[in-house]
C-alpha positions as CSV (number, residue, x, y, z in Angstrom):
1,M,0.0,-0.1,0.1
2,S,1.4,3.6,-0.8
3,S,2.0,6.0,1.9
4,F,-0.5,8.4,0.2
5,Q,-3.2,5.5,0.5
6,S,-2.1,4.8,4.0
7,T,-2.6,8.4,5.0
8,L,-6.1,8.4,3.4
9,D,-7.1,5.2,5.4
10,E,-5.8,6.8,8.7
11,D,-7.7,10.1,8.0
12,D,-11.1,8.5,7.6
13,G,-10.9,5.7,10.0
14,G,-9.8,3.0,7.7
15,G,-12.5,3.4,5.2
16,G,-14.1,6.4,3.3
17,V,-12.0,7.7,0.5
18,A,-9.8,4.8,-0.2
19,A,-12.8,2.5,0.1
20,E,-14.6,4.6,-2.5
21,L,-11.5,4.7,-4.7
22,A,-11.1,1.1,-4.6
23,E,-14.9,0.7,-5.7
24,G,-14.2,2.6,-8.8
25,Q,-11.7,0.2,-9.9
26,R,-12.9,-2.2,-12.5
27,A,-11.5,-4.5,-15.3
28,I,-12.4,-3.6,-18.8
29,S,-13.0,-5.8,-21.8
30,I,-10.3,-6.0,-24.5
31,A,-13.2,-5.1,-26.9
32,E,-14.2,-2.0,-25.2
33,F,-10.6,-1.0,-24.9
34,F,-10.0,-1.3,-28.7
35,D,-13.3,0.5,-29.4
36,K,-12.0,3.5,-27.5
37,N,-8.6,3.3,-29.0
38,K,-9.3,2.5,-32.8
39,Q,-6.3,4.2,-33.8
40,M,-4.0,1.4,-32.4
41,L,-5.4,-1.0,-35.0
42,G,-5.4,1.4,-38.0
43,F,-9.0,2.3,-37.9
44,D,-8.6,5.9,-37.1
45,S,-10.0,7.4,-40.3
46,G,-12.7,6.3,-42.8
47,A,-10.1,5.7,-45.7
48,R,-7.5,3.9,-43.7
49,G,-10.4,2.0,-41.8
50,L,-11.6,0.6,-45.4
51,V,-7.9,-0.4,-46.3
52,T,-7.1,-2.0,-42.9
53,A,-10.5,-4.2,-43.1
54,V,-9.5,-5.3,-46.6
55,K,-5.9,-6.1,-45.4
56,E,-7.1,-8.2,-42.6
57,A,-9.5,-10.1,-44.5
58,V,-7.0,-10.9,-47.4
59,D,-4.2,-11.9,-44.9
60,N,-6.6,-14.3,-43.3
61,A,-7.7,-15.7,-46.6
62,L,-4.0,-16.1,-47.7
63,D,-3.1,-17.9,-44.5
64,A,-6.2,-20.2,-44.5
65,T,-5.8,-21.4,-48.2
66,E,-2.2,-22.1,-47.8
67,E,-2.7,-24.1,-44.7
68,A,-5.0,-26.1,-46.5
69,G,-2.7,-26.6,-49.5
70,I,-5.2,-24.7,-51.8
71,K,-3.9,-22.1,-54.3
72,P,-5.8,-18.8,-53.3
73,D,-8.6,-17.3,-55.2
74,I,-9.7,-14.2,-53.4
75,S,-12.2,-11.6,-54.5
76,V,-12.7,-8.1,-52.7
77,E,-15.9,-6.2,-53.8
78,I,-16.5,-2.7,-52.6
79,T,-19.9,-1.0,-53.6
80,E,-21.7,2.1,-52.5
81,S,-25.1,1.5,-50.6
82,G,-26.6,4.9,-49.8
83,D,-24.2,6.6,-47.2
84,Y,-22.2,3.6,-46.5
85,L,-19.7,1.3,-48.5
86,K,-20.6,-2.3,-48.6
87,L,-17.4,-4.6,-48.5
88,V,-17.6,-8.3,-49.4
89,V,-14.5,-10.5,-49.2
90,E,-14.4,-14.3,-50.1
91,D,-12.1,-17.0,-50.7
92,N,-11.9,-20.6,-51.8
93,G,-10.2,-21.8,-48.6
94,P,-11.4,-24.9,-46.5
95,G,-14.3,-22.9,-44.8
96,I,-15.0,-22.5,-41.0
97,T,-16.9,-24.7,-38.8
98,R,-20.2,-23.5,-37.3
99,E,-18.9,-23.5,-33.9
100,Q,-15.8,-21.4,-34.9
101,I,-17.4,-18.6,-36.7
102,P,-18.9,-16.7,-33.9
103,K,-15.6,-16.8,-32.0
104,I,-13.2,-15.8,-34.8
105,F,-15.4,-12.9,-35.9
106,G,-16.9,-12.0,-32.8
107,K,-14.2,-12.2,-30.0
108,L,-10.9,-10.1,-30.0
109,L,-7.8,-12.1,-29.0
110,Y,-9.2,-15.4,-30.2
111,G,-7.1,-17.3,-32.7
112,S,-4.9,-20.4,-33.2
113,R,-1.5,-18.9,-34.1
114,F,-0.6,-17.2,-31.0
115,H,1.3,-20.0,-29.6
116,S,2.4,-21.4,-32.9
117,R,6.0,-21.5,-33.9
118,V,5.4,-21.2,-37.5
119,Q,5.4,-17.8,-39.3
120,A,1.9,-16.5,-40.3
121,R,0.3,-13.2,-41.4
122,G,-2.0,-12.8,-38.4
123,Q,-1.0,-14.0,-34.9
124,Q,-2.9,-12.2,-32.3
125,G,-6.7,-13.0,-33.2
126,I,-7.4,-9.3,-33.5
127,G,-7.5,-8.3,-37.1
128,I,-10.6,-9.6,-38.5
129,S,-12.7,-9.1,-35.3
130,A,-11.5,-5.5,-35.0
131,A,-12.8,-4.9,-38.6
132,V,-16.2,-6.2,-37.4
133,L,-16.1,-3.9,-34.4
134,Y,-15.2,-1.1,-36.6
135,A,-18.0,-1.7,-39.0
136,Q,-20.7,-2.1,-36.3
137,K,-19.6,1.0,-34.7
138,T,-19.7,3.2,-37.9
139,S,-22.6,1.7,-39.5
140,G,-24.6,0.0,-36.7
141,K,-24.9,-2.9,-38.9
142,P,-23.8,-6.5,-38.1
143,A,-21.4,-8.5,-40.0
144,K,-22.8,-11.2,-42.4
145,I,-20.7,-14.3,-42.5
146,T,-21.3,-17.4,-44.8
147,S,-19.2,-20.3,-44.8
148,R,-19.2,-23.9,-46.3
149,T,-16.8,-26.5,-45.5
150,Q,-15.4,-28.6,-48.3
151,R,-17.5,-31.7,-47.2
152,A,-20.5,-29.9,-46.3
153,E,-23.7,-29.7,-48.7
154,R,-25.1,-26.6,-46.9
155,A,-23.5,-23.3,-45.8
156,Q,-23.6,-21.7,-42.3
157,Y,-24.9,-18.2,-42.2
158,F,-24.5,-15.8,-39.1
159,E,-25.2,-12.1,-38.7
160,L,-23.4,-10.7,-35.5
161,I,-21.9,-8.1,-33.7
162,I,-19.4,-7.9,-30.7
163,D,-20.6,-7.2,-27.3
164,T,-17.9,-4.7,-26.2
165,D,-18.7,-5.0,-22.5
166,T,-18.0,-8.7,-22.6
167,N,-16.0,-9.4,-25.7
168,E,-18.3,-12.1,-26.9
169,P,-20.3,-12.5,-30.1
170,E,-24.0,-11.4,-30.0
171,I,-25.7,-13.5,-32.6
172,S,-28.9,-12.0,-34.4
173,V,-29.1,-14.7,-37.1
174,E,-27.9,-18.2,-37.3
175,E,-29.1,-20.8,-39.8
176,E,-28.0,-23.1,-42.6
177,R,-28.5,-22.1,-46.3
178,P,-27.8,-23.7,-49.6
179,P,-24.5,-22.7,-51.0
180,A,-24.9,-19.0,-52.1
181,E,-24.0,-17.8,-55.7
182,S,-20.4,-16.7,-55.4
183,N,-17.7,-14.9,-57.6
184,L,-15.6,-18.1,-57.0
185,S,-16.0,-21.7,-57.9
186,P,-16.4,-23.8,-55.8
187,P,-18.1,-21.5,-53.4
188,T,-16.6,-22.9,-50.2
189,G,-14.5,-20.8,-47.7
190,P,-15.8,-17.8,-45.8
191,R,-17.7,-14.9,-47.5
192,I,-17.7,-11.9,-45.2
193,R,-19.9,-8.9,-45.9
194,W,-19.8,-5.5,-43.7
195,G,-21.5,-2.1,-44.1
196,L,-18.8,0.5,-43.3
197,K,-19.2,4.2,-42.9
198,A,-16.0,4.8,-44.6
199,N,-14.4,6.9,-47.4
200,M,-12.9,5.6,-50.4
201,P,-9.1,6.1,-50.2
202,P,-7.1,7.8,-53.0
203,P,-7.6,5.9,-56.4
204,H,-4.2,4.1,-56.5
205,Q,-4.3,3.0,-52.9
206,L,-6.4,-0.1,-52.8
207,P,-5.2,-1.3,-56.2
208,D,-1.7,-1.0,-54.9
209,Y,-2.5,-2.9,-51.8
210,I,-4.0,-5.8,-53.6
211,Q,-1.1,-5.7,-56.2
212,H,1.5,-6.2,-53.3
213,P,0.2,-9.6,-51.9
214,A,-0.4,-10.6,-55.5
215,I,3.2,-10.0,-56.4
216,V,4.7,-11.8,-53.2
217,N,2.2,-14.7,-53.6
218,P,2.6,-16.0,-57.0
219,P,0.2,-18.9,-56.7
220,A,-2.7,-16.4,-55.6
221,R,-5.2,-15.0,-57.8
222,L,-6.9,-11.8,-56.5
223,V,-9.8,-9.8,-58.0
224,L,-10.6,-6.3,-56.8
225,T,-14.1,-4.5,-57.6
226,E,-14.4,-1.0,-56.4
227,P,-16.9,2.0,-57.4
228,G,-16.0,3.9,-60.5
229,L,-14.4,0.8,-62.2
230,A,-16.1,-0.4,-65.4
231,D,-14.4,-3.8,-64.9
232,P,-12.8,-5.5,-62.0
233,R,-9.0,-5.5,-61.5
234,R,-7.6,-8.9,-61.8
235,Y,-4.2,-9.9,-60.6
236,E,-3.9,-13.6,-62.2
237,R,-1.6,-16.2,-60.5
238,V,1.7,-16.8,-62.1
239,E,1.4,-19.8,-64.6
240,G,3.1,-23.0,-63.0
241,A,3.7,-21.2,-59.6
242,E,3.2,-23.7,-56.6
243,L,2.5,-23.1,-52.8
244,P,5.8,-22.6,-50.9
245,A,6.7,-25.9,-49.2
246,E,5.7,-26.3,-45.5
247,T,8.2,-25.2,-42.8
């Protein structure tokens, strides 16, 4: 106990001010912390927030497909929807099971790679759930996730937000659906849809970002659709390129 707090206790008979100060202490949720410190995660402006959300989704897609031994096909689609931007990212990965979808997208600091000794793009379990948190705070809309695993006939569909007080997913819709129409074939893997109150970054920024992972991941194919483009930008995989050998 500090000498200052000891003095307080003596002045008020062993309770009073010190007890009141102690009652004011409480633990805060990690989701609440990041909600109030969005700049730490790259969501300090509308334009930067959009690029960060795309980056987190693409990084997850690259990791998941490579771990499954699948050459990545990744689609990023941005459209204007009233005062909001609609962001849809999907990949041809192995998909996510029903039990894991709410935890991966609706709980910060939930992931499988933090204790792994293998290098990966994402490790802390913050990125994609932080994008969900940013979207719900700017638009008031839930994230919409569809995922079908490779052996499943039907897809799992969720609409959820993050309860910032508890850092737990709050699910508003959970149901099975037939495989949805998709830009990818076959339509496995996750399809994530957000509504964002965001600004489009400078015209070159998103294409430049998408081009960079395409260059350093030659087995990957990435497609970007954004407002103002007559046709999607396509970054095709290098012919004959194979996935890197497992470490």
